[in-house]
N, C-alpha and C positions, 0 to 999 in steps of 0.2 A: 800831574806829573808822576812818571813811574819813578819807584825806588830804585836804588843802586841794586838791591837784591832782585828785583823783577827784571831789571834789564840784564843781569848777569844771566838769569835762569833762561830767559829768552836766547840770549847769545849762546849760550850752551847747547840749546836746543837746535839752534840753527846750524851752528858747526856740526854737531852730531848728524843731521840729515843731509848736509852737504857732504861731509866724509862718506856716508853710506851710499850716496848716488854717485860721487866723485871717485870712490874706491882708491882712495889715497894716490890718485893720477896727478900728474903735475897741472898745475892752472886748473882749468875747467874741462881738461881733455875727457875724463871720467863721465862728467855731466852731459857732454855732448854725445858719447857713446850710448848712454843711457837713453838720451832723447831718440837717437836714431834705433835703438832696440825698442822702445815704446811704439813708436811710428809702424815698424815691421809688424809687431805683434797685433797692433789693434787694427792695422789694415788687414791682416790675415784672417782676423776673427770677425770681422764686420760683416753682418747678414746681408745678402745681395738678393736682387729679384732674379729667381732662376728661369721666370718667363722672359726676361730681357737678355738677348745674346750679348749685347754690349757690356751688360753689367755683371755677367758670370765672371767669377773668381778666377783669375789666370793661375796656372801652376807656378807655385813659388818654391824657392830653394828652401826645402825643409832643414838644411842643414843650418842655413842662417836663421830660420824661425826658432830652431831649438836653441840657438846660441842665444836669441834675443830673449826668449821666454826663461833662459837660464840665468840671465843678467838681470831681469825684472825680479826673479824671485829671489837671486842673492841679495837684490837691494830691498827686499821685503816689501815691494809694492805690487805683487800678483792679486792680492785681494782687491785693491783698487782698480786693476785693470779688469778683473772679472766682475766687478759691480758694473763697470763701464759697459762690459759687453752685454750684460743682462739687460741693462738699459737699452742698449741698441737693439736687441731682441723686441722688447716690448715695443719700441717705437716703430719697427718694421713689420709688426703683425698684421698692420692693416692689409699687407700683401697676401697672407693666408686667408685672412676674412674674405676677400674678393674671389679667391678660388672656391671657398666653402660655399658661397652663394650663389656662384656659377652652377656648380653640380646639384646643389639642392633644388634650383630651379627646374634643372633638367630631369632630375626625379619625380618631383612633384608633377611635371608634365607628363611624363611617360610611365612612371612607376616601375620602370625597370631597374632591378636590383643591381645589374652591373654596374649601373652608374653610381652607386653608392660604393661599390667595390673600386671603382677607379678614383673615387674622392679618397678612400682610406690610402690607396697606394699613392697618390698625389700628396697627401700630407706627410707619408713616409719620406717622399723626395724632400720635401721642406725641411723635415727634421735632420736628415742627413746632410744636406746642403749646408745648414747652419751649425752644424755639429762641431765642436773642437776636436783636434787629434789625440788620439789615445795616448800619446806620449805626455800630454800635459797632465796626466793621473785622474785617478776616479773622482776625486773632489771636484774638480771642474766640470767633467762629464756629468755627475750626479745635480751640480748646482744647474748646469743647462738643461738636464732633462727635466727637473723639476719645474724650472721656470717655463719651458716649453708647453708641457702638458698642463699647466696651470692657466697659461693664457688660453690654450685651446680650448678647456673646458668652459672657461668664462665667455667665449664667443659663440660656441656652438647653438645655434637655435633650436627651438623646441621640436622643429620638423626633423632634425637629425636624429633623434631617439627614435622614431617611427621607423625611418629607414633603415637605421641600424639593427632594429629587431627584424624587419622584413630581409634584410640581407643575411642574418644569422638563420633565419627560417629556411631561406633558399637553399641553404647548404645541407639541410637535413633530409629532405626528400626530393630526389636521390642526394647521396653523399657526393658533393661536387669534387672535381679534380683539383680545383684550386684551393682547397680547404687549407692545407698546411701554409701556404704563403699568407693567406688572409689571417690566420690565427698568428703567425709572426708578425703581421703589420699591427695587428690590434695589441700585442704585446708591446711593441715598440712605442706606441702611441700612450699606452697606459689605459686602453679601451677595455681590455680584459678585467681589470680590477674595478674600473669606474663603474661599467656596466654589468657586472657579474650577475647581478639580479635578473636583468632583463635577458642575458643569455640564457640563464637557467629556465627562466619563464617560457622562452622558445621550446626547450625540451618538454616542460611541464605540459604545455599547451597542445603539443604533438601527441603525448602520452594520453590526455583528456579524450581528443579527438580519435584516437585509435581505439580507445576502451569502448567509448560510445558506439563506433561503428561496428565493432566485433562483439561485443557483449550485451547490448540493448535488446531484451527479449529474448535472448538465448539462453535458457535456465536447466537444459536437460544434462549438460556435461560442464565441469569446472573449467574456468577460463584462465586461472593463474598461470598454470604451467605455459600455456600457450603466450600469455602476455610476457613472461620471463623471456621466453626463447625470442620473442621479437625484439625485446629489449636488449638481448644480447646481440643480435644480427643487426639492429638499425641505430640504437641510440648509444650503445657503448662506442662504436666507431666514431660517431660525431663528437664524442665526449673527449676522445684520446689526444686531439691537439690542444686543446685547451686545459684538461685536468692532469693529463699524463706526458706533458711535454718533457723530453729529455730521458724517457724509460728506454732502456737498453734491451730488455727482454720483458716477457711476459710477466714474470714475478713482480719486477718493477712497476709494470704498469697496473697490475692488480691491487698492488700497495697503494699507489697513489689514488686509485680511483674508488678505494675502500669507502672513504668517509662520503663523497659525493655521489657514489653509487648507492650508497644505503639512502640518501635523501631522495633520489630518484625512484628507487623502489619503493620507499614510503610514499610518494606522491601518487604512485601506480595503484598501490593498495587503497590509499584514502579515495582515489577516484572510483575505483571499481566499488568501494563502500558506499560511497554516495550514490551511485547509480542503483545498486541492489536496495539501498535503504528507499530510494524513491519508488522502486518497484515492489517493495516487500508484501503490500497487501495483494498484488495480483500473483507474485510468486506463492503464497500462502493457498490461494485459490488453486493454483496449477500443481499443487502437491499431489502425489508423490512426484511428478514428472519434472519437478523443480528442484531436485535433490542436488543437482551440480551447482546451482545458485546457492544454495543453504550451505555447501561446504566450502564454497569461495567466501560468503559472507562471515562464517566462523573464523577463517583463517585471517582474514582482513582485521576482523575485530580484535584479533590477538596482536596485531602489529599497529593499528591504529584505534585510538580512544574515542569510538565515537558510538559508543553503547546507548548513552543519554539521547543522541539524535535519533537513533533506531527506535528507540521507545516512543519518542515524541512524534516521529512520523507515523508509526503504526498506530498510535492512539488516535491522531487526527484523522487518519485514513478511517479508522473504525467510527469514528464520530459520523463522519460526513456520508460513508457508504454503507453502513452496517447498523448501528444503533440509533433507528429511527423507525417510525410507526409503519412505514412503508415496506419494510423487510418482515419476511416470514420468520416466526420462531424458530423452524426448522432449519431456515439457511442460516439464521445466526448461530446456532447450535453447532451446525457442519462446519461454519467458519471458525468458531471457537476451538472445536477438537482439532481442525488442521492447524490453527494457531499454536496449540499445545505442541502438537508433534513437530512443527517446523521449529520452534524456539526451543525446545529440548535438544535439537541437533545443533543449533547456533551456540546455545549456552547450556550446557548440562546442569550446571548447578541450579538453574531456574529462575535467577534474579530478574532477567528480562521478561520471562513469562509472567511473575508475580507481578511486575509493575505493568504489563500491557493487558493482563487478565482482568484487574481490579474493576475497570469501567464495565467490562462486558458482564461480569458476574453481577455487578449491582443492577445493570439494566435486565438481565434475565430474571433476576429475583423480582423485579417488578412487572414482568409479563405474567398474566393470569395462565397461560397455556405452557409455560415452561416444563413444569414437571410432567404433565400429559405428554408433551412431545418426547422427553427423555424415557419414561416409562414406555410409551408406544414403540419405541425403537428397542428398548430391550425385549419387549414380547414379540417382536417381530409383526408389528402393528402398521409398519410404515411401508407403503406401497411405492414410494419413490424411488427405490433401488440405491439410494444413497445412505447407508448405514453410518451411524456413528462409531460403532465399535467395528475394529478390524477383525474379522474372522480368524486371523492368524494369530491374535493376541491370546494367552492361556487366561482362562476364567479363573479369577482370584477373589477371594473375600474383599470386601470394602476396607481400605486402609485408613487409618486414624493417625492424626498427629501426635507424635509421642515427643515428650520432654528430650533435651540433648542430654546423652549420656557422656559426661565429660571423662569418666572412667574409662571409656572405650579407646584403645591404642589407636584405632582407625579414625577417630574423631578428627574432623577438620573444622576450622573456625569459619564463619560465614564470610562471603566474599566482602571486599571492601565496600563496593557499591549497594549493599543490601539494605533496605529500610529496617526499621524496628520492628516491624510485623513480618518480617520475612523468616521463614523456616526452611532449612535445607533438606529437611526429610519430608516434603510435601508428598501428597499421594502421588505415585508414579504412573499408575493406569489411569486410563480415561474416564472410565465409569466413576471411580472414586472422586475424581477431580470434578466430574459433573454433579454429583450427589453432594460433594462439599461446598456447591454453591448455596445450599440452605444449611442451617444449623444442626437439623436433626435429619435422621434417613426415615422418621416416622412418616413424613409427608409423603415420602415416596411409595412407602408400603401401603399407606391408605389409597393412594392414587392408583397403585397397581391393583388393590382389590376391586376399586370401581371399575377400572378398565377390564380386568378379568370377567367381572360380572356382565358387563355389557356384551363381551365377546361370546360368553358362555350362552345368554340369553338369546344372541341372534343365531345360534346353532339350530338347525333343523334336522328333521330325522333322516334328510337325504344326505347331509354330510356330518354324521355324528363322529366320524373319525377324527375332526377337528379337537374333540376333547382330549384326545391322546396327545395331539400337538401341544394343546395348551398344557397338559401334564409334564411334557418333556421340557416344556418353557419353565415351568415353576420348579423342576428339579434343577434345572440350570441357575434359576435365580436364588435357590437355597443357599448356593455356593457363595454368591455375593452377599445377601442380606441376612443369612442364617436360617435355621430351621424354625426357631420360635417366631421369628417375624412372619412367616408364611404359614402358620398353621391355620388361619381362617380361609386362605386360599385352598388347602388341602380339604376342608370341609365343602367348599364350593364346588370342588372338582368331584367329590364323592356324592353330593347330592345330584349331579348331572348323571352320574352312573345309576344310582338308586331310582331317579326319576325315569330314566329309560326302562329299568327292571319293573317298576310299578306300573308304567302305561302298558308294557307288555301283558302283566297280569290282568289289569283292568280290559284291554282289548280282547284277551282270551274268553273273558266271562261275558262281556257283551260288547261287542264291535262297535266302534265310535269313529266319527270324522275327527274329533278333538282329539289332540295329541298335546297336553300341556307340558311345561316343565316345572317340576314341583321341588321348592326350595325351602331350606330351614330359614325363616325370615331373622331368627337371632344372629346367624351368622354371615348373612348377606348385607352389603351395603344397603342404607335406605333407599327405597324405590319410590319413585314418583306415584303419588296416590291420586285416585280420580273417583269421582262418583258416578261414572258411567254404568248404566244398566243395560246390558244387551236386550234387545226385544225378540219377540217371535220365536224362531227355531233355535237361535243363539242361546236363549235362555233355557229352553228345553234341553237342549245337548248339554249345557253345563249341569243342570241339575241331574240328569241321568249318569253324568260321569261322576260327580260327586257322590252319588248313592253308591255306586260301584267301589269307590275308594273307601268309604266309610266301612264297608262290609270287609275290605281288605285290611284296613288300618283303622280298627274302631277307637283306637285312643288318639287319633289326630283327626283334625278337621281342615278341609280346603278353604282358603280364603282367595277367592278369584280377583286377579288384576286384569281386567278386560280391556284397559286401555293399552296393555303391552301385546306384543305379538304380531302376526300377520295372519290375515285372513284370505285363502283364496277362492275366489267367487265366479261363479258361472251365470250370468245374467241371459235368461231366455225372453226375448222381446219377440213381438209379433213378426218382425222383418230381419232379425238378426241375433246372433248371439255373441255376448261379450265376456271374454275371460280377463280377470284382473287380480293382482295380489295388492291388497290394500291394508291399511291400518284399521283396528276394530271399530273406530268412531265412523269412517266411511262406510263400513260393512253395516253398521246399526241403522244410520241414515237411510241406506238403499233398502233394508229389509222392511222400513216403515213404508216405502212405496208399494209394498205388494198388498198391504191393505186399501190403499186409495191412490190415485194418480197425482193429486194436488195437495201440497202441504204448504203451510205457513212456517215462516222461521220459528215463531214461539211454540207451535205445535211440535216441530221437529225436537227442539231442545225440550219440551216436556216429555216427549216420548223416549228419550235415551238418558234422562236424568239431567242434572245440573252441571252443564259444560259451558264453557267460556264462548260467547257469540264470536269471537274472533277465530277460535279454533273450529266452530261449526261452520264459519264461512268459507276457512280454508277447505275444510273437508268436501263441502257442497261444490266448490270449484273444481275440485277433482273429477267429479261426476260431471259437471257442465262442460270440462276440457274433453272428456271421453264422449259426449254427444248423449248422455243418458238422460240429462237433466237440463232444464231450461228455465230461466227467470223470466216469467211473463210480466208481473209487476214487481215492485219493490218487495222483497223478503216474501215473495211467493213463488213455488217452484213446482214445476209439472213435470211428469215422467213422460219421456217421449216413447212410445211404444213403436211408432214410424219414425224412421230417421228424417229428419227436415234438411233439405238442400239450402245451399247457401243462396240468399238473395241476389239476383243480378244487379250489377252496378248502373246506377242511374246516370243517365246523360244529362248535364247541366250545363250552362252558359259558364264561361270563365268568370265567375263572380264569386263573392265570398260564400264558402260552402259551410254549413253549420256540422259541427260534429255531431255523430249519432249519439242518441242516449245511451248512457253506460248503466249496466246493472247495477244494482245495490251491492252485490258481492264483487263485482268488478271495481266499483268506486272505491269499496273498503280497502281492496289490496292497493289500488293506485295511491289512497291516502297514506297508507302504512309506508309504502316506498319514498312518498316526499319527505317523510321523516329523516330519510337518511341521504337527501341529497345535499345537505351541507356537508356531511362526511365526504361524499363523492367529489363534491366541487372543492374541498380543502386537499384531497390527496392529489387529483389532477392539477390543482395549482402549485402545490410543492413538488410534485415528482414528474410532471409533465405527461405524456401519452403513457398509458398502461393498456394492457390486453384484460379482457373480461374475467378470466380467471385470477388474476391478482387484485382486481377490485373487489371480487367476492371473497378473496382469502381475508383482504383488509377489513371488510365490512363485518366479518365475523366478531371483530373486537367491539363493534357498537352493540350498546345495550339492547336485548329483546330482538336481534335482527336473526329471521328465521327464513329468508326468502331462499328459493332454489336458484342455480344459475340460468335456468330457463326463464324465470320470473325477471330475475336482474337484467338478462339480455331484452327483454320485451320493454322494461322500463328505460334502459338506455336508447333503445330504438325510438321510443316516445319522446324522451329527450332531445335526441337527433333531430325529430320532425319539428320539435317546438325551437330549434335553432341554438339550443344550449350546448350541445357538444358535436363534434364531428368524429365520424368513424371511417377509419380508412385501413385497409389490410390486418383487420383483427385488433387494431389499437385505436383507443378512445383518447380524446383531448378535448379541453374546452374550446368553445368557438368565440375566439377573441374578436 
């Protein structure tokens, strides 16, 4: 049972509601009028099927509609009526779903983006057909728009997004004539805000495509200026309807596009930076013809923070393509120097170079011929024509690292991404950078002395002017290494001049065909010693020359190094004369054959002193190849006074043919080459097909390898006959 108070409260609420709806009209006249107004308003707002001609809303008397809405508003029932209207929208949305499915089915079948455009315009028709009149105020229209868009986004299938993106892309190339109407429709339906990321991705993808089309592999000229001009002519007009809607002049449009334009410019810089990062190894190889790409990369890195990606990409490319046993040391040094020059353009402080160069420097430090390659380039001993040092660079002393001077008013702090070991005042010239691979320049000075000694000892009387060339090189190197470091080289050069003068005096006293190079052994690098004793006329020539030298220099004594130098021989045989320039050991062996025609290996070795049998076999093979000697039996050699013709090929049945017997000398050479087959097999497995000169270069790293390219070619040919390798167009690869 309700209490009297509750009954009184309910009665008061009822009378208050009745009075509000009846509006103090007599009886229930006001309530009847409210009911009529409610029916007029709900009938006007009810969402109808625009595809059914019979259900299309008939023109209504807007005056009576406005009166009805005004009565409902004064009765404070407008929120209830709006809730009813929005419920009707949700209940009738299956009509829009039906149209969406129909249009999407047509698009998936044809792939025509105009179908998607018709779908968008159709959705706008539904939106406007169900929209309340403006006179109802922004609250009702806002509630309707929110409900319509919410329902729309909830029923759109996944295929709509792909079609919508394709529609946006179709308006970009070329800019379509219907673009303004399409963007207005997107705005009405809320698609612009909902799919802003997808719309922007269309522009991003077009930028990426254009950058790859126009900039890939084109490094001679900068591309950024042309890309920005293309953005102004192609991308900006496409952006205006979406991002600068309502702009009345150019200044308004520029202000509206400032933020979004900055995003698109950033993406263009990022795309170009990614492209140049992927090409950086080849860009460095192509330097200086790739200067334009480096300038672009420098500007892009100032806009896009991708320095770490550049370092990682270049280090990875170096490990894969450069820092491996198949790469020649000279090639690694050339690429390193190009890397130094390129990264100094991209990043003048040198942080990127410091991070990229560290693995290269550690790898070069482990290579045994790095110092020799650098020194050979310094003294002009490199015949490849690809110098590490730019001739236009000024010659300057080696630069050493110095401590930071914090009292210097021009001092700058290190870059933020510099590591703890980085120093901004790293050596600026290439030579100082190369020498800094090692902790001390003394290693380079010693290697320079060894190389200079080899070059000086190779100079003959016919080209003695090369001594002056070496003197000029030393004068240039004094600027880099200092006077004190090259004093020994000065003594070596003076010895060459004195040797020429001494030889001239000896020749004036007693003419001789011997022209030795006389050096001061305390100032020259240690030369390889040998126990060779030159036999016959060579011994007599040395003795006569030493006697005349002692007469001229009584306080000095000659110590011959007969294994060094070159001997020009003219062999007079019965049917022919052979001229050859050979090392002293070859000359010593053939001199012994002037006493008798047949010698054994042991007799030959005893006749010239204690020499290694391998070196002896190699020396004898020289005369065998020239057709002067022949190995009749194992370790027995005979002088061929009469040249022997090659035996004619025997005709045999197509059965197994035994290989001819190989002489002991040839067998020794073959056995030695087989020791290096594992090296050859490994490099062909890891690196694929290689030319002969590349194999020869890499084999030099094998311990004890001393074969000539001709001997290597013969070995590879033998391996081909055995089915181990395949040779085609000068390239050798394993026979799989």
